C-alpha positions in Angstrom: -53.9 -5.4 -14.9 -52.0 -3.5 -17.6 -53.4 0.0 -17.2 -51.0 2.9 -17.0 -49.2 3.5 -13.7 -49.2 7.2 -14.7 -52.9 7.2 -13.8 -52.1 6.1 -10.3 -49.3 8.6 -9.9 -51.5 11.4 -11.2 -54.2 10.4 -8.7 -51.7 10.5 -5.9 -50.4 13.9 -6.9 -54.0 15.2 -7.2 -55.1 13.7 -3.9 -52.4 14.3 -1.3 -51.0 11.8 1.2 -52.2 8.7 3.0 -51.8 7.8 6.6 -51.7 4.4 8.2 -53.6 5.8 11.3 -57.4 5.8 11.3 -58.7 9.2 10.7 -62.0 10.8 11.5 -64.6 9.9 8.9 -66.9 12.4 7.2 -70.6 11.7 7.7 -72.6 10.7 4.6 -76.2 11.6 4.2 -78.7 8.8 4.6 -79.4 7.0 1.4 -76.4 8.2 -0.5 -75.0 5.7 -2.9 -72.5 5.3 -5.7 -73.3 3.1 -8.8 -71.7 2.0 -12.0 -73.6 3.2 -15.0 -71.6 1.1 -17.5 -70.7 -1.6 -18.1 -73.7 -3.5 -16.8 -73.4 -6.4 -14.4 -72.7 -9.6 -16.3 -71.5 -7.7 -19.5 -68.9 -9.2 -21.8 -66.6 -6.4 -23.0 -63.4 -5.9 -25.0 -60.5 -4.0 -23.6 -60.0 -1.1 -23.2 -63.2 -0.8 -21.0 -65.0 2.4 -20.4 -66.4 2.6 -16.9 -68.9 5.3 -16.1 -69.6 6.3 -12.5 -72.9 7.6 -10.9 -73.6 9.1 -7.5 -76.9 9.7 -5.7 -77.5 11.9 -2.7 -74.1 13.6 -2.8 -72.0 15.7 -5.1 -68.6 15.1 -6.7 -65.6 17.3 -5.6 -61.9 16.8 -6.3 -59.7 15.4 -3.6 -58.5 18.1 -1.2 -61.7 20.0 -1.5 -63.5 19.8 1.8 -67.2 20.6 1.0 -70.2 19.2 2.8 -72.0 16.2 1.2 -69.3 15.7 -1.5 -66.5 13.2 -2.3 -64.6 11.7 -5.2 -64.7 8.2 -6.7 -62.3 5.3 -6.2 -62.7 2.3 -8.5 -62.0 -1.0 -6.7 -61.0 -3.9 -8.9 -61.1 -7.6 -7.8 -61.2 -6.8 -4.1 -64.3 -7.8 -2.1 -66.1 -5.0 -0.2 -65.8 -7.0 3.0 -62.0 -7.0 2.6 -61.7 -3.2 2.8 -60.9 -1.3 6.0 -63.3 1.6 5.7 -61.5 3.5 8.5 -58.3 4.0 6.4 -57.5 6.1 3.4 -58.0 4.2 0.1 -54.6 2.9 -1.1 -53.4 3.7 -4.6 -52.4 0.6 -6.7 -53.7 -1.4 -9.6 -56.7 -2.6 -7.6 -57.6 0.9 -6.1 -57.8 3.6 -8.8 -58.2 7.1 -7.5 -60.2 9.8 -9.3 -59.1 12.8 -7.2 -59.8 15.2 -10.0 -63.5 14.5 -9.7 -63.7 12.3 -12.8 -66.8 10.3 -13.4 -65.6 8.1 -16.3 -62.4 6.2 -17.2 -61.2 4.0 -20.0 -58.8 1.3 -18.8 -56.9 -1.6 -20.3 -58.1 -4.6 -18.3 -56.7 -8.1 -18.7 -58.9 -10.8 -20.2 -60.9 -12.7 -17.7 -63.7 -12.1 -15.1 -63.4 -9.1 -13.0 -65.4 -7.5 -10.1 -65.7 -3.7 -10.1 -67.2 -1.4 -7.6 -67.0 2.3 -6.5 -66.1 3.7 -3.1 -66.5 7.4 -2.5 -63.8 9.1 -0.5 -63.8 12.5 1.3 -61.2 15.3 0.6 -58.5 13.0 2.2 -59.5 9.7 0.5 -61.1 8.4 3.7 -64.4 6.5 3.1 -67.5 8.3 4.5 -69.5 7.1 7.5 -71.4 5.1 6.5 -69.4 4.1 3.4 -70.9 5.4 0.1 -70.3 2.6 -2.4 -71.8 0.8 -5.3 -72.9 -2.7 -5.7 -70.3 -5.1 -7.3 -70.5 -5.3 -11.1 -68.9 -8.5 -12.6 -67.7 -8.2 -16.1 -65.9 -10.6 -18.5 -63.2 -9.1 -20.6 -62.4 -11.0 -23.8 
């Protein structure tokens, strides 16, 4: 992917630890959803790419902050939503970018080609809510 591993390390430091065992999931309010404000689905963009996050029906709180009806964003790159185990903490790697500080925007170097992006909200411990609060997949082409 080419974006900075320091971002992943910082996200891990901000967010705590991950467990392989399934953990109790935090309930999400009915109708809550995440969405990608920009870029739009089908957009052709140049790298670095600025991705802006939106959230409806919930609030944003940093990882480690356990507050009702809140969570923090995870940007999922090139992994299909049906390939994710929503009972596990979100991993941290080049395809799962954590925003444990409560960030709602990022600029990333993304390799040329077609990429699928989507957001998954995690609770204070990076566990997806029940039901999962996620965005639709946005497909972009990076030139």
